[in-house]
N, C-alpha and C positions, 0 to 999 in steps of 0.2 A: 619578380619570379612566380607570382602567385598567377598570374594573369596567364601563364605558359599552361598552367597544371589546367586551367579554366577554357579555355582555348582546346585544349583534348590533343591525345596522341597526334592527330592527320595534320595539325600543325606543328609539331614537332618535330614532326620527321623530315615536313617542309623544310624547315630549318635548316633541319640537319645536313639536306642534302644537297642545298643551296650551299652551305658552306666547304663541299667539297670532302669532308672528311668519312661520312658515313653512309649507310643505303638504309631503305626503310625495312618492314617485312621483322622485325625483333620482336618476339614476346617479351609482355609489358616486363615480366619476372627475369627476363635476364638482360635489364638493363637499360633499356629504349627509351623509360620514361622515367622523367626526372627532372630536374633543374640545372641552367646554370652558374656559377660563381667560384670565388675563390678556393683552391685544393692546399692541402699541405701532403709535402710527399717524404716519409721515409724510408732515408736508405741507409746501409752498413757505413761505415767512413770512408769517404771517397778519396782514395789514397792518391791520386796522381791529380785532383781536381780539376777535374773534366765535366762535371755536370751543373753547378753551377753555369756557366757558359752557352752550355744547352737550353737552360731554362729560360735565362734572360733572353734571347733567342722569343721564345713560347711567351713571356710575358710582355714586349714590345709589340707584341701583333693582335695578343688578346690580355688588354689591360683590367676587364671584368673577370678574368677568370686565371689570377694570378697565384701563381705555383710559390710558395712558398718552402723552403729546403730544412729538410733536418736530418742532421746525420747523427746516426747512433753509433757505439765503438765500431771497429772494424773488425772486433769478431765474430766470427757468425754467432757462437753461440750467448754472448751478450745479444748480439740484437736480436737474435730470437726470444730471449729474454725478457726485451724489454718492449717487443712489437706484441706477443702474449700477451705480456700481462694488461696490455693498452687493449688490446682487442678482449680480453675477458671482463676486463672493466664492464662493459653494456654500452648503452645508449650511442652514441658517435665516436667517442674516443677521441684521440687528440689527431688523427692519420686518416686522411682520405685516399691517399693512394699509397701503393707499399712495394716498394722491389724487395722482392723475398727469393730466398734461396731456392731453386729447382724444386730441392728435395720437400719446400716446405708445401708446397702447394696442396697436397691430397691432406695433409696435415689442418690447415687452415680451411680448404673445401667442405671435410669433414664437420668440424665443428661447426661452418657456417658462419665466421668470418668474413668470408670473400664472397662478391656475387657471381653468378653465372655470368658468360658472356655470351653474345651471339656471335658465330664465327663471321658469318657473312659480312659483318663490319671490321675485319684485319683481312690482310693479304698475306693470309697464312700459308698458300700456296708458293710462296716468292721465300719462305722461310726455308733452311735448309730442314729437311725430315723428319730427322730423331729429336728437333728444339721444342717440337708441337706438341712431344708426348708428355714432356717434362710439364706440361700446361694445363691438364685434362685430368680429373678426375672419375670415375663411372662412364665415360662416355662423354663427360659436354665439358666446355671452354670454360675453366674458372680463372685464367690468367692470358697475358700475351708475351710470349717470349720476346726477352729485351736482351740482353747478350747471352753467347754461349760458350762453353770453355771445353776443352779435354788436357789432360795432364799427357806434357810432354818430355823425352828424356835429354835435358840440356848436355853439351856436353864441351872439352876442349880440344877442340880439332887442330887446333896448333900441336898438342901433344900426341893424340894420334897419328896425324898427320905424319909426324919424326920418326914413330914409331912403325908406319906402314900398314896398322891397323884401320879396316873402316869401323865406324860407328856400330855397336853391337847390336844384334837383332835377336837377340836368345838371354836368356838367364845365367848360361849356363858361358857365353861370353863377355855377359858385363861382370860376371863377377870374379870371370881369369884377367880382366881387367883391370878391377877394381884390386886386385890382388895383386896382379903382378907390375904393373907401367903405374899406378898412382903412385906407388912407395920412391920407385925413383926419381919423381920429379918434388919427392915433400908434399905430395897431397891424400889427403881423405879420397878414400874408393865412391862412396854413393852414399846418398843420402834423398831422404823425403821428408816428409813432415808427421813427424810420430811423439810427439807431445801428445795426453791421451784430450781431443778436442777432436771439432767436427774433422780435420784433416788428418786424423788418424783413420778413422772411420773411412775416407776415401783412397785413401793407400791400402789399408785392409783390403775394400772392394776389389780394389783393379786388379790386387795378388789374386784372390780369387777368382774373378772373376777372367784373369789371365788364364787361367789354368784349366777354365774351364769349367767352375764352378758358378753357383746360384746363394743366394741367402736368403731371400723369400721369394714368393711366389701369392700369385690372384690378391692382388692389391692389399701384401699383408695377412692375408687369411693363412697360409702354408709356410710352413717352414723348411728349408731345404739346403742349409748349412752344410748340415753332419755330410759329409760326401772325402772322397778324397782328394778333389780337387781342393776345397778349402784345407785340408790338411799341407797338403804340398805348397797353395801358395804362402801360407802362415809362416809352413815350415823354410820357404828361403826367405821371408824377410829376419825371422829367427837367429836363421843360421848366421846372416850377415850380422850380426848383432856380436854373436857370438866369436865369431871367426876374427872381428874385427872391420874387414872392410865395410862395413858399416860403423862409424865411428858413434859409441856410446854418447857424443852432445848430440847428434840427431834424435836420442830420445824428448830433446829438449825442445826442437825446431818446431818450429809453424811456417806458413808462408814468408817472411820477411826475415827470419831467423835463418831460414837456411837459402834463401836467395841472397842474404849477405855472405853467407860460407862462400858462395860461388862466387859473385860481385869479387871477395877479396882475395881470390884464388885458391884458395883453399881447398876445391874440391873438381874433382876428375867428370863427376855425374853428380847429377841432381834431376829428380823428379821434380817439376814445378807446371804451375798453369806457362801461357804464353806472355804473362805481362813480365812476366822474371826475363825471358830470352829478350824484351823488348829495351827491358831497364838495363840488361848486362850489356846490350850493343850498343846503349849508347856512347858519344865521342868521351871520352876523359875516363873512363871505367879502366882496372885493371887490366880484365879482358877484351874490349870491344877489339873486335874483329878476328877473333881468336876462338869463338864460340860454332856453335852448330847445333841441330836439334832434329829429332827424330822420332818417330811414332814408342811409344814403351815398348821395351822388348818382353817377349812372353817365353813360355818353356818352353818351344818349339818354333819359333817366328815372331813378328809382332804382337805386342798383348792388347790386351782391351782395356781403352782409358774410361775412367766414368765420367758422364755426362755433366758437367759445372753450368755454369751460369746465373740466371736470374732471370723472373720472372714481373711481369707488373700484372698487379693485383690492384682491384678495387673494396675497399670497406663495406661492410652490406649497408652501415648506416648513415656512408655519406647522404648529407644532403646535396651535393652534386652532380650526380650521376652520372649525366649528361657529358659535364663536364671533365671528369673525371676518363672515360671513354675517348673523349676529345683530345685528349694529352697522351693515353695511352697510342692513338693511331700514331701522334706527331713525332713520338720518341723512337718508334718501330720504321717512319718512315725512310727510307733510301737516302736522301740526302743529310739526314740523321743521324743514323745509322752508320754510313759513313765518317761521320764527326767521333763519333764512338770510339769510333777505334783511332781514328787519326790521333787525337786528342786524348783520348785515355788508354790507348792499347788496349782494348777490351775488344775479344771479338765476336765479329756485329753476328745478328741472324737471318740478315738476308744473301743468300746463296751465288747472285751475282756477284757481289762484292769480294768474295774470293778467285772472282776470276778477272779482276781489274789490275791491269797490268800495270798500273801507276802506284796503286796500290802493295802488290806483289813486289815491287820493286822496291819500296821502303821498307816492304816488312814479308821478308823472304821463306817467312816460316812458314806465310800461309796456307800453300799446298798441304804442306806436310799436316799441319792443322785439320784442315776441310776432309783430311783421308782420317784421320782422327776422330772426329764428330760423328763422320756416315758411320765410325764402324764402336760407339762410344757405347755405353748403357748407363741408365740411371742407376743410381744408389736406392735401395730398396724400398719400393712404396708401399708406405703405410700412413695409415691416421693416429697413428702412436710414434709418427717420425724419431720421435726425440728424444722417446725412451728408447727404439731401437738403437739409433745411434749411440746411444751413453751404454747399453749394453756391447757393444760391439767395440768401443775404448777400451772399456773395462777388460774385458776379456782380451784382446790382442794384445794389451798392455804388460799383460805377467804373462802371453806368450814370449816377448818380443824380449824378456826382462829374465825368464828362464824361472820365472815362479811355477810354472807349467808346459808342459809338451803341447807342439801344434795342435796332436792327436787331443790331449784333455782338454781343450781352451776350446776346441770347435764341438768336443760333444757338449763342455758347458754354455754355450753359447745357444746351441739349440735348446738346451733345457731352457735356459733364459725366455728366448724368443717367443716360444711356446706357450710361457705364461703370459708376455706381451699381447700374443696374438689372441689368446681365451679372455684377457680381463674385457 
């Protein structure tokens, strides 16, 4: 490794070009300088087991840059806690590359835990446009989009077809069908992810955004949540719990629990990520061949999803930044992105894959998902995102359980977010 440093940046760029992964011209501070060698990739639990085989392909062709996969808990909150504990420890830490939730990018960048990356090293123009914004902080690229996501409304197509009604486009239609149609078939009406964890932040943000509101502005410096739109959004969810067309058990649901309720044939409507549709559609499930997916509804028409997914970032203290950047380029290449979808049922960031006929035949929700992603919005950007999310969860839970009215909850949330922004 030391001979590469001694040979200087020019030789490194030449080597990089010959491998076909990157281009020259990057500033040394942006990760173009550095060596190659083995890496450790940290990720939340791989529920579908797709990532190991993808990394085996890299390891076969890059024996000197082998990647060891470290799977952390599948809970976003627990994964965040383990990653930040390791990164705060200083020195190099255990992880070279981190597969992080899109909304951790600002926090990790502001803390100096991840290194800026040169834009010209990655095919950002080939990605769906909204996903690139999730990888930036103050205009600089600090990660590379890896998978994207947007919430969809899954529904029992067989039930709605029997009733002769289309899937709901508005909150009023969703509420009406959840109240009147679901009980006729012994089903609960609607559920999302309402346990106090990151999923509740997502569901609350989608309700606020769909009503035309916002939570934060200016990279977390302005608090904008105290609005009629925010009260309307939280009021919609709170009313569902109070009136029973959102079952009280949904207050204990994360992604997996809500998905299972739908798979078991217990729900008419479910807000979840596309992977839940892919699992539910598999042959042998109780609802296979009887489901559909549409964009989330809003007050007057299609609503707004939160932009989900994950980005790949490089530890600021890695000893092998060039290998790390090469791995990022590999995992976001077109062939690998195709496998991310086919093996893992995870939405790719490459725009062209959403128009691939073979993929659309296998994953019929792709056109709907593309529309949802292109109109989705990120969660509130903030260098203190973990504190922001915890505040949202606590306040929204009180609104859903009736301990506070939506109006009281929104005013309290504004005060708490203002204290975080000023700290």
